[in-house]
C-alpha positions as CSV (number, residue, x, y, z in Angstrom):
1,H,26.3,36.1,1.6
2,K,25.7,36.0,-2.1
3,S,22.6,34.2,-3.5
4,L,22.8,31.8,-6.3
5,P,21.3,32.8,-9.6
6,H,18.2,30.9,-10.5
7,K,15.8,30.7,-13.4
8,P,12.1,31.0,-12.6
9,I,10.1,27.9,-13.5
10,Q,8.0,28.6,-16.5
11,S,4.3,27.8,-16.0
12,S,4.2,25.6,-19.1
13,R,6.9,23.3,-17.6
14,L,4.9,22.9,-14.3
15,S,2.4,20.7,-16.0
16,E,5.0,18.4,-17.6
17,K,5.3,15.0,-16.0
18,P,8.8,14.0,-14.9
19,S,10.6,11.4,-17.0
20,S,10.9,7.9,-15.6
21,R,14.7,8.5,-15.7
22,A,14.3,11.4,-13.2
23,T,12.1,9.3,-10.9
24,E,14.6,6.3,-11.1
25,Q,17.4,8.7,-10.3
26,I,15.6,10.1,-7.2
27,L,14.7,6.6,-6.0
28,G,18.3,5.4,-6.7
29,D,19.8,8.3,-4.8
30,V,17.5,7.6,-1.8
31,K,18.5,3.9,-1.8
32,I,22.2,4.9,-1.9
33,F,21.7,7.3,0.9
34,I,19.9,4.7,3.0
35,N,22.7,2.2,2.3
36,V,25.4,4.8,3.3
37,M,23.5,5.6,6.5
38,F,23.1,1.9,7.3
39,H,26.9,1.3,6.9
40,L,27.6,4.4,9.1
41,V,25.3,3.1,11.8
42,K,26.8,-0.3,11.6
43,F,30.3,1.1,11.7
44,F,29.3,3.2,14.8
45,Y,28.1,0.1,16.7
46,E,31.0,-2.2,15.7
47,P,33.2,-1.3,18.7
48,V,30.5,-2.2,21.3
49,L,28.5,-5.0,19.6
50,N,29.7,-8.2,18.1
51,K,28.9,-9.2,14.5
52,D,26.0,-11.5,15.5
53,E,24.3,-8.8,17.5
54,I,24.6,-6.3,14.6
55,D,23.3,-9.0,12.1
56,L,20.2,-9.5,14.4
57,M,19.6,-5.8,14.3
58,T,20.1,-5.3,10.6
59,E,16.4,-5.2,9.6
60,D,15.5,-2.9,12.5
61,I,18.3,-0.6,11.7
62,L,17.3,-0.4,8.0
63,E,13.7,0.1,8.9
64,S,14.5,2.9,11.2
65,I,16.8,4.6,8.8
66,T,14.3,4.3,5.9
67,N,11.5,5.7,8.1
68,I,13.6,8.7,9.2
69,I,14.8,9.5,5.6
70,L,11.5,8.9,3.9
71,S,9.6,11.2,6.3
72,N,8.1,14.6,5.7
73,D,9.5,16.5,2.7
74,V,11.5,13.7,1.2
75,Y,8.5,11.4,1.3
76,K,6.3,14.1,-0.3
77,I,8.9,14.7,-3.1
78,V,9.4,11.0,-3.9
79,F,5.7,10.2,-3.7
80,S,4.9,13.2,-6.0
81,F,7.4,12.1,-8.6
82,I,6.0,8.6,-8.6
83,R,2.4,9.8,-8.7
84,L,3.2,12.2,-11.6
85,E,5.0,9.5,-13.5
86,F,2.2,7.0,-13.2
87,T,-0.8,9.3,-13.4
88,E,-1.7,8.0,-16.9
89,L,-1.4,4.4,-15.8
90,E,-3.4,5.0,-12.7
91,G,-6.2,6.5,-14.8
92,I,-6.2,3.4,-17.0
93,L,-6.3,1.1,-14.0
94,R,-9.2,3.1,-12.4
95,E,-11.2,2.8,-15.6
96,Q,-10.5,-1.0,-15.8
97,L,-11.5,-1.4,-12.1
98,N,-14.8,0.5,-12.8
99,E,-15.5,-1.9,-15.7
100,Y,-14.8,-5.0,-13.5
101,K,-17.1,-3.6,-10.8
102,R,-20.1,-4.2,-13.1
103,I,-19.2,-7.8,-13.8
104,T,-21.2,-10.3,-11.8
105,P,-19.9,-13.6,-10.4
106,E,-22.4,-15.4,-12.6
107,E,-20.9,-13.8,-15.7
108,C,-17.5,-15.1,-14.6
109,K,-18.9,-18.6,-14.4
110,I,-18.2,-18.8,-10.6
111,N,-20.1,-21.8,-9.0
112,Q,-23.2,-20.6,-7.2
113,Y,-21.9,-22.0,-3.9
114,F,-18.9,-19.7,-4.0
115,R,-20.8,-16.5,-4.7
116,L,-21.5,-14.0,-2.0
117,D,-24.5,-12.4,-3.6
118,R,-28.3,-13.0,-3.8
119,T,-27.9,-15.9,-6.3
120,S,-26.0,-18.1,-3.7
121,P,-28.0,-21.0,-2.4
122,L,-26.0,-20.6,0.8
123,L,-27.9,-17.5,1.6
124,Q,-31.1,-19.5,1.7
125,V,-29.5,-22.3,3.7
126,Y,-28.2,-19.7,6.2
127,S,-31.6,-18.0,6.4
128,N,-33.3,-21.3,7.0
129,A,-30.8,-22.2,9.8
130,V,-31.2,-18.8,11.4
131,I,-35.0,-19.1,11.3
132,S,-35.0,-22.7,12.7
133,E,-32.5,-21.7,15.5
134,S,-34.7,-18.7,16.3
135,Q,-37.8,-20.8,16.5
136,R,-36.0,-23.3,18.7
137,F,-34.8,-20.6,21.0
138,I,-38.3,-19.0,21.3
139,S,-39.9,-22.3,22.0
140,E,-37.3,-23.1,24.7
141,Q,-37.9,-19.7,26.3
142,M,-41.7,-20.2,26.2
143,S,-41.4,-23.7,27.8
144,I,-39.2,-22.3,30.6
145,N,-41.8,-19.6,31.5
């Protein structure tokens, strides 16, 4: 058995991010393979099931095929390509999210009754209701004893 010649990957190329074209090609190939497998499974069941039964099973069949194909190594490869392609965008989104974390509902001009922070008057209303209910419960318990 003769091995195929191969070029070692240069370390400078390892840090390059894949082109969007390569990622699109990989995703396209996976979709095509899923579609081919779906039609093969459908073809396999046609002699024993009628069209209506197969149509009812379409989503389940597609989900099963997708889960089988996108498991383990294939999933890792596809996910790695997507992560590498969108690393820069992910960093930008993380920075923006961190900026938005510092913005208060008051700065966004959200009505105080819709805020879920210390400035909400509902917090005081709720606290008063809890206190009054607690006092009522305690007084009932004391009158029973």
